[in-house]
Backbone as a printed PyTorch tensor [residue, N CA C, xyz], in Angstrom:
tensor([[[ -3.2070,  -3.4260,  -3.1840],
         [ -3.4020,  -2.9460,  -2.2080],
         [ -2.4370,  -2.3280,  -1.6880]],

        [[ -1.4240,  -1.0930,  -1.5140],
         [ -0.3860,  -0.7530,  -0.7630],
         [ -1.1870,  -0.2630,   0.9750]],

        [[ -0.0960,  -0.9670,   1.5350],
         [ -0.1070,  -0.8090,   2.9710],
         [  0.6210,  -0.6770,   4.0310]],

        [[  0.8400,  -0.1030,   5.2410],
         [  2.1450,  -0.4230,   6.3420],
         [  1.3000,  -0.8590,   7.1540]],

        [[  2.3890,  -1.8540,   7.8860],
         [  1.9610,  -2.7260,   8.7190],
         [  3.6020,  -2.6010,   9.6730]],

        [[  3.1730,  -2.9350,  10.8850],
         [  4.6650,  -2.7950,  11.8390],
         [  4.6870,  -4.1880,  12.7140]],

        [[  5.4740,  -5.0260,  12.4530],
         [  5.5530,  -6.3870,  12.4470],
         [  7.1720,  -6.6900,  13.6660]],

        [[  6.7450,  -7.4870,  13.9360],
         [  8.3470,  -7.6530,  15.0570],
         [  9.8940,  -8.1010,  13.5360]],

        [[ 10.7660,  -7.4670,  13.9360],
         [ 11.8010,  -8.0340,  14.1200],
         [ 12.3410,  -9.1030,  13.4330]],

        [[ 12.1880, -10.0210,  13.9290],
         [ 11.9960, -11.7520,  13.8870],
         [ 11.2160, -11.9160,  13.0730]],

        [[  9.4140, -11.8820,  12.9990],
         [  8.7840, -12.2400,  12.3240],
         [  8.8500, -11.6920,  10.5130]],

        [[  9.5450, -10.4770,  10.6120],
         [  9.9860,  -9.9080,   9.0330],
         [ 10.7960, -10.6050,   8.7500]],

        [[ 12.2520, -11.2450,   9.6550],
         [ 13.2180, -11.5170,   9.1080],
         [ 13.0870, -12.7790,   8.4800]],

        [[ 11.7970, -13.5080,   9.9290],
         [ 11.5370, -15.1160,   9.1560],
         [ 11.0090, -15.1600,   7.9040]],

        [[  9.7490, -14.0490,   8.0860],
         [  9.3430, -14.2290,   6.5220],
         [ 10.1620, -13.3900,   5.2650]],

        [[ 11.0550, -12.8520,   5.4020],
         [ 11.6500, -12.5610,   4.1740],
         [ 12.7790, -13.8530,   4.0670]],

        [[ 13.6380, -14.2200,   4.5780],
         [ 14.3100, -15.6200,   4.3760],
         [ 13.6800, -16.6940,   4.0790]],

        [[ 11.9550, -16.7980,   4.4220],
         [ 11.3030, -17.8460,   3.8620],
         [ 10.7560, -17.6250,   2.1810]],

        [[ 10.7260, -16.1590,   2.2340],
         [ 10.4250, -15.8290,   0.4990],
         [ 12.0230, -16.1490,   0.1060]],

        [[ 12.9030, -16.0640,   0.2310],
         [ 14.2640, -15.9880,  -0.7020],
         [ 14.3570, -17.6760,  -0.7580]],

        [[ 14.1600, -18.0200,   0.1780],
         [ 14.3870, -19.6190,   0.2430],
         [ 13.6250, -20.2010,  -0.7870]],

        [[ 12.2470, -19.6890,  -0.9010],
         [ 10.9450, -20.0680,  -2.3610],
         [ 10.9230, -19.3340,  -3.1580]],

        [[ 12.0340, -18.7500,  -3.3830],
         [ 12.6700, -17.6150,  -4.4750],
         [ 11.1220, -16.7490,  -5.1290]],

        [[ 10.6020, -15.8970,  -3.8580],
         [  8.7310, -15.2930,  -4.0210],
         [  9.1530, -14.2600,  -3.6640]],

        [[  8.2500, -13.4240,  -3.9190],
         [  8.5010, -12.1510,  -3.6940],
         [  7.4490, -12.0170,  -1.6340]],

        [[  8.3190, -11.2100,  -1.1120],
         [  7.5930, -11.0830,   0.0430],
         [  6.1630, -10.8560,   0.5020]],

        [[  5.4740, -10.2390,  -0.5530],
         [  4.1330, -10.1330,  -0.8280],
         [  3.5140, -11.6580,  -0.7330]],

        [[  3.9190, -12.6420,  -1.5910],
         [  3.3670, -13.5240,  -1.9100],
         [  3.4240, -14.5020,  -0.3230]],

        [[  4.6380, -14.0310,   0.0270],
         [  4.5790, -14.8380,   1.4810],
         [  3.4880, -14.6220,   2.6290]],

        [[  3.3830, -13.1500,   2.4120],
         [  2.6880, -13.0560,   3.4340],
         [  1.0980, -12.9970,   3.2740]],

        [[  0.3170, -12.8360,   1.5730],
         [ -0.8030, -13.0380,   1.5480],
         [ -1.2190, -14.1860,   1.4550]],

        [[ -0.5920, -15.6630,   1.4120],
         [ -0.4590, -16.9220,   1.7230],
         [ -0.6010, -16.9160,   3.1210]],

        [[  0.0860, -16.2210,   4.2490],
         [ -0.1920, -16.4030,   5.7430],
         [ -1.8890, -15.5850,   6.2770]],

        [[ -1.9660, -14.7790,   5.5720],
         [ -3.6480, -14.0510,   5.3470],
         [ -4.1190, -14.8170,   5.0230]],

        [[ -4.2520, -15.8280,   3.5970],
         [ -5.0450, -16.6650,   3.2500],
         [ -5.2470, -17.8660,   3.7740]],

        [[ -4.2940, -18.1090,   4.7890],
         [ -4.2420, -19.3630,   5.7720],
         [ -4.7310, -18.9000,   7.2210]],

        [[ -4.6720, -17.9720,   7.6690],
         [ -5.2790, -17.3570,   8.7970],
         [ -6.4880, -17.0550,   8.5840]],

        [[ -7.2070, -16.7370,   7.6020],
         [ -8.4060, -16.0710,   7.3640],
         [ -9.3710, -17.2760,   6.6960]],

        [[ -8.6080, -18.2800,   6.6460],
         [ -9.3530, -19.9570,   5.9210],
         [ -9.4830, -19.3690,   4.1940]],

        [[ -9.3710, -20.9460,   3.6060],
         [ -9.9950, -20.6470,   2.3150],
         [-11.1140, -20.0970,   2.1180]],

        [[-12.0970, -20.4920,   2.8490],
         [-13.6890, -19.9610,   2.4240],
         [-13.7950, -18.8120,   2.2050]],

        [[-12.4430, -17.7820,   2.7090],
         [-13.0710, -16.1610,   2.8640],
         [-12.1330, -15.5680,   1.4850]],

        [[-11.7950, -16.1850,   1.0940],
         [-10.5520, -15.9750,  -0.2090],
         [-11.0640, -15.9690,  -1.4610]],

        [[-11.3590, -15.3100,  -1.9400],
         [-12.0830, -15.1130,  -3.3570],
         [-13.3110, -14.6720,  -3.1330]],

        [[-13.7700, -14.9550,  -2.4180],
         [-15.1580, -14.2270,  -1.7710],
         [-15.5160, -13.5050,  -2.1400]],

        [[-16.6270, -12.4400,  -3.1640],
         [-16.9920, -10.6990,  -3.2930],
         [-17.3910, -10.4980,  -2.2510]],

        [[-16.9880,  -9.2610,  -1.6410],
         [-17.4380,  -8.4540,  -0.2710],
         [-18.5860,  -7.5740,  -0.6060]],

        [[-19.5640,  -8.1520,   0.1480],
         [-20.7200,  -7.4850,   0.1790],
         [-20.6360,  -6.1880,   0.6490]],

        [[-20.7480,  -5.0680,   0.2240],
         [-20.4470,  -3.8750,   0.0850],
         [-21.6530,  -3.3380,   1.5740]],

        [[-21.0000,  -2.8050,   2.8340],
         [-21.5610,  -2.3350,   3.6010],
         [-21.4910,  -0.9630,   4.1920]],

        [[-22.7480,  -0.1750,   4.1620],
         [-22.8840,   0.8880,   4.5930],
         [-21.9590,   0.8420,   5.9910]],

        [[-20.9990,   2.3160,   5.6960],
         [-20.5700,   2.4480,   7.4140],
         [-21.3280,   3.3580,   8.0150]],

        [[-21.2900,   3.4820,   9.1110],
         [-22.2990,   4.6640,   9.9580],
         [-21.4610,   5.5290,  10.8790]],

        [[-21.1130,   6.8280,   9.9920],
         [-19.6830,   7.7210,  10.2890],
         [-19.8340,   7.8870,  11.9150]],

        [[-19.1580,   8.1130,  12.7710],
         [-19.1290,   8.8580,  14.0340],
         [-18.0360,  10.1940,  14.0470]],

        [[-19.0950,  11.4260,  14.1280],
         [-18.0600,  12.4340,  13.7450],
         [-18.7120,  12.8140,  15.1620]],

        [[-17.2780,  14.0210,  16.0350],
         [-17.2530,  15.1380,  16.9380],
         [-16.6710,  16.2370,  16.3430]],

        [[-16.6420,  16.9060,  16.9140],
         [-16.3760,  18.3880,  17.3990],
         [-14.8500,  17.8910,  17.3650]],

        [[-13.6480,  18.9770,  17.1920],
         [-12.2050,  19.0720,  17.5250],
         [-11.2880,  19.8070,  16.3190]],

        [[-10.7550,  18.8830,  16.1640],
         [ -9.5190,  18.8000,  15.2710],
         [ -8.2500,  18.5160,  15.6690]],

        [[ -7.2230,  18.7520,  14.8600],
         [ -6.0500,  18.2870,  15.6930],
         [ -5.3300,  19.8950,  16.7860]],

        [[ -5.0980,  19.2150,  17.4950],
         [ -4.2990,  19.8220,  18.4680],
         [ -4.0080,  21.1720,  17.7060]],

        [[ -3.6850,  22.3780,  18.3330],
         [ -2.6030,  23.6250,  17.6360],
         [ -1.3450,  23.1350,  17.9740]],

        [[ -0.1580,  23.4240,  17.1920],
         [  1.3380,  22.8280,  17.2930],
         [  1.5080,  21.5850,  17.0610]],

        [[  0.7270,  20.6100,  16.9340],
         [  0.6540,  19.0510,  16.5550],
         [  0.7120,  18.8880,  14.8320]],

        [[  1.9290,  17.9190,  14.7730],
         [  2.1740,  18.0130,  13.5300],
         [  1.6690,  15.7580,  13.0340]],

        [[  0.8670,  15.8950,  12.8920],
         [ -0.0720,  13.9860,  12.9870],
         [  0.9100,  13.8580,  11.0330]],

        [[  1.6470,  14.4320,  10.4440],
         [  2.6540,  13.8290,   9.9730],
         [  4.1640,  13.2930,  10.3390]],

        [[  4.4530,  13.8180,  11.8190],
         [  5.8040,  13.5520,  12.2040],
         [  5.1140,  12.5450,  13.4660]],

        [[  5.3410,  11.7590,  13.2270],
         [  4.8720,  10.0420,  14.0710],
         [  5.8410,  10.3890,  15.8850]],

        [[  7.4040,  10.8690,  15.8260],
         [  7.3010,  11.0400,  17.0180],
         [  7.1690,  11.8790,  17.5350]],

        [[  6.7560,  13.3650,  16.7780],
         [  6.7810,  14.6370,  18.1040],
         [  4.9970,  14.0100,  17.9550]],

        [[  4.8290,  13.5200,  17.2370],
         [  3.0390,  13.3760,  17.5260],
         [  2.6260,  11.8840,  18.8820]],

        [[  3.8220,  11.2030,  18.9760],
         [  3.8430,  10.4010,  20.2140],
         [  4.2530,  11.1000,  21.7450]],

        [[  5.4500,  12.1810,  21.1120],
         [  5.4640,  12.8310,  22.3440],
         [  4.3130,  13.3630,  22.9260]],

        [[  3.7140,  13.9290,  21.5090],
         [  2.4100,  14.6970,  22.0720],
         [  1.7090,  14.2310,  23.3510]],

        [[  1.3480,  12.9680,  23.0400],
         [  0.0960,  11.8070,  23.2930],
         [  0.8010,  11.4800,  24.8450]],

        [[  1.8370,  11.0690,  24.4000],
         [  2.5450,  10.7430,  25.9830],
         [  2.4610,  11.9760,  27.2600]],

        [[  3.0230,  13.2930,  26.3900],
         [  2.4880,  14.4210,  27.5700],
         [  1.3280,  14.2790,  28.1080]],

        [[  0.5210,  14.2310,  26.6120],
         [ -1.2740,  14.5450,  27.3930],
         [ -1.9560,  13.3610,  28.6680]],

        [[ -1.0600,  12.0050,  27.9910],
         [ -1.6580,  10.9490,  29.0690],
         [ -1.0730,  11.1060,  30.3600]],

        [[ -0.0420,  12.0280,  30.5170],
         [  0.7980,  12.2560,  32.1770],
         [  0.2240,  13.4350,  32.7340]],

        [[ -0.5210,  14.6490,  31.7570],
         [ -1.1500,  15.8100,  31.9360],
         [ -2.7610,  15.0970,  32.8580]],

        [[ -2.8310,  13.9760,  32.6650],
         [ -3.9920,  13.9060,  32.6750],
         [ -4.5970,  12.7620,  33.6220]],

        [[ -3.2730,  12.1400,  33.6240],
         [ -2.8140,  11.0230,  34.8120],
         [ -2.4380,  11.5230,  36.5460]],

        [[ -2.3190,  13.3710,  35.9770],
         [ -2.2520,  13.9030,  37.2300],
         [ -3.6690,  14.4130,  37.9750]]])
């Protein structure tokens, strides 16, 4: 599965260096770290599917907000926070 995560530059550099030293893909290093963190007992155990209780609310994307533009969305969110604090 592909995903995007944000990690500290120093942590990324260290992981990338370890992958190069071990001649392994970065993906393998990250998977090993997650397996270690989650514990060997949870790795390889099929997960029981759970039903999700979705909670919905009326609303939507505010007019003029482009959720695909992270920088603009962040600016809009900071502006809303400032307006609500007044």
